[in-house]
N, C-alpha and C positions, 0 to 999 in steps of 0.2 A: 504494500500500500504506500502511495506517495507520501512523503513527509512535507508538511507545510510549515516548516520552521524557518526562522531567520537564518541567513547565511553569514557566518562569522560576525554575528552581531548586527548586521544590517537587514533591512526589510527585503523580502522577496520582491523582485521587479517583474511585473506581469504586463505584457503587451496586450492592450485591449483591441481585439480584432487584428492583432499584429501590431503595426505601427502606422495608423492611418494619417498621421501628420506627414509621413514620408512616402506613403504609397497607398493606393486604394484599399480600403478595409476588407478583411476577410478574403484576401487573395494570397497566392503564393509569394508575390512580391512583397506584400505587407508582412507576412510571416518571416521572410528572409531578412527584411529590414530590422524587425524586432530582434531576431537572433544575432544579427551582425552588430547591433548596438548594445549587446550584453544583457538582454532580457533573460531572466531565469525561467519564465513560463510564458507560453503563448496562449492567449485566450481566443476562442472562436465560437461563433454562434451556429447552432444547427436547427434547421427548419425542414419540415416535410413539404415537398412540392406536390402539386395536384396529381402528378403521375406516380406518386409514391416514393420517388427518389429522395434521399436525404442530402440537403444542400448546406453549404456553409454560408449562411446569410442571416441577417437579423430580421429582415422583412421579405415578403414575397417579391421577387424581382419583377420589374415591368416586362411587358411582352417583348420578346425578341432578345432579351438579355439572358445569357446562359451563365448561371452562377457556378462557382467552384463546388464540386461534389465532395462529400465527406471522405470517401475513400481516397480521392486524389490528395486531399489535404493531409490526411493521416499518413499516407505513404511518404509524402515529402517530409513531414515533421519527424516521422520515425527515422528516416534516413539522416536527418540532421541531429539525431540524438536529443531532441527537444522534450521538455516536459510540457504538458498541455492542460488547459482548463477548457472543458466542453460545456458551454452554456446552453441549456435546453430551451428551445422555443417551440416545443412540441409536447404532447401529453404522453405518448407511448415511446419510451426510450429503448425498446427492445433492439431495434436495428442499430441504434447508436452504440449500445453496449457490445453487440456482436462485432461491429466494425472496430471498436477499440481493442477487443480481444484478438480479432483477426490480424491486426497490425502489431501485436505484441506490446501494447501500450498500457496494459492494466496497472503496472507498477509505476508508470510515469505520467498518469493522467488522473484528474478528478473531474467530477460532474457537478455543476452548479445549477440552481434554478429556484423559482419561487413556488413551485407546485409540490407540496409535500408528498402527494401520492406518487408522482413521477420519480421523486428521489427515493422513496421507499422501494419502488419497483426496480430501480437501478441496483440497489443492494441485494434484492431478492435474486436478480439475475446474475450478479457478480459481486459476492461479498467482499472481494479484495479491491473493488473500485470505490475510492473514497468519494463522499458527497459533501456539498456545502449548501446551506440554505441561504437564499438571497432575500434581503429585506431592504426597503419595501419593494413590493411588486411594481413594475413600471409599465403597465399595459398600454398607457396612452403616450408613452415617450416623453413623460414630464421632464425627465432629466435633460432632454435636448432643448427644452424651452425654459430652463431655469429651475423648474420643478421644486424640489425641496428648498432650494436656495431662495425661492420666491415666497415661501411661507412667512407669516408674521413671526416676529421674534418670540412672542408667547406661545404660538402654536408649535414652533420647532422645539422650544424648551420643554413643552409638555411631552412631545414625542421622545425626546432624549431622556427625560426623567422616567418615563414608563418602560422604556425598552429593557433596562437591566433585569427587571422582574419578569419579563416575558421570554427571554432568550432560552431558558431551560425548557419551557413548553414547546417553543418553536423547534428546537433541536430534536426533542423527543418525538414530536409529531412527524417530522420529516425523516427521522432516523439518521440525521446528519452528524458529522463530527467536525464541522467548520462552519463559520458564518461569513457570508459575503454581504457587506453593508455599504450603503451609500455614505459617502464621507460626511454628509451633513448631520447624520444621526450618531456619529461615533464620538464617544466620550471615554474618559479613563474608567468610569464606572462600568460601562458596558463591556469594555475590553477585559476588565478584571472579572466580571461575572462570566463571560465566555470562557476565560481561562480556568475558572473554577469548575467548569464542565468539560475541561480538556479540549476546548474548541478554539483554534486560532482564528483571528479576525483578518479577513482580506477586504480591502476598501476600494470602492469604485466611485467614479472615475476621476482621477486627480491629475491635473495638467499644470499645476503651479508648484514651483520648487519650495516656496515657503510653506504651503499646505502639506507637502510631503514631509518636510522636517517636523512640523507640528504633529502629524499623525504618527510618525516614527517615534516621537517622544512619548506618545500615549501608549506605546507597546504593541501596535498592530503588527501582524506577522508579514503582511504583504500589501503592496499598493498597485492597483491596476491603473494604467495610464494610456492615453493615446500617443504620448510623445516620450520616447526613451530619453530624450535630452533633459528631462526634468530632474534626473538623478545626477549626482556628482560623478565625474569621470573617475575611474579607478586606475588610470594610467599615471 
């Protein structure tokens, strides 16, 4: 089972859909850019197309646009020795789990999502494939439009205050062993409560270096970003 711990004291660096500030998201070019810029893990979205194929895309592609297929993506990432976060945008994960197994990636991948039933099904199908529960659910793409950042200060404060008491139930309901949280709801209290359940916190989606430093100081295990350049160079 994949470890989701810090690397030599620093947070895991996770490329959101690859590195979309450098190449089109959810493409082999984007994954290559993420890995070439030192990302520890590459995140990709999976969605079922109308014809039943599993594609690497966040939304259904427009007519005439052929998305990257999951098998193509996993073949490339397996060849690069990459670790992978598979973010579910579908309800039945059976074909996704089988693809991860087929490419020999069970020990180098984890599955995230906001559907507890889908995450439980992943573990039923492959107990060695780790899962992470995502909160909050973003059905309407709120994060692209400001989303939680646009909440009133009292509203966000209430969400932050309530979350530590809820994470245990969330993890249990999903059968997950990690949490994938939007950066706006992350506090030291929620990180500590997750840690008490043995669940590392991975934070999405952070493109500001100062925010990365703040979240790292709170003890999160990993930061998901669109831009690998937000992290300090290790050279």
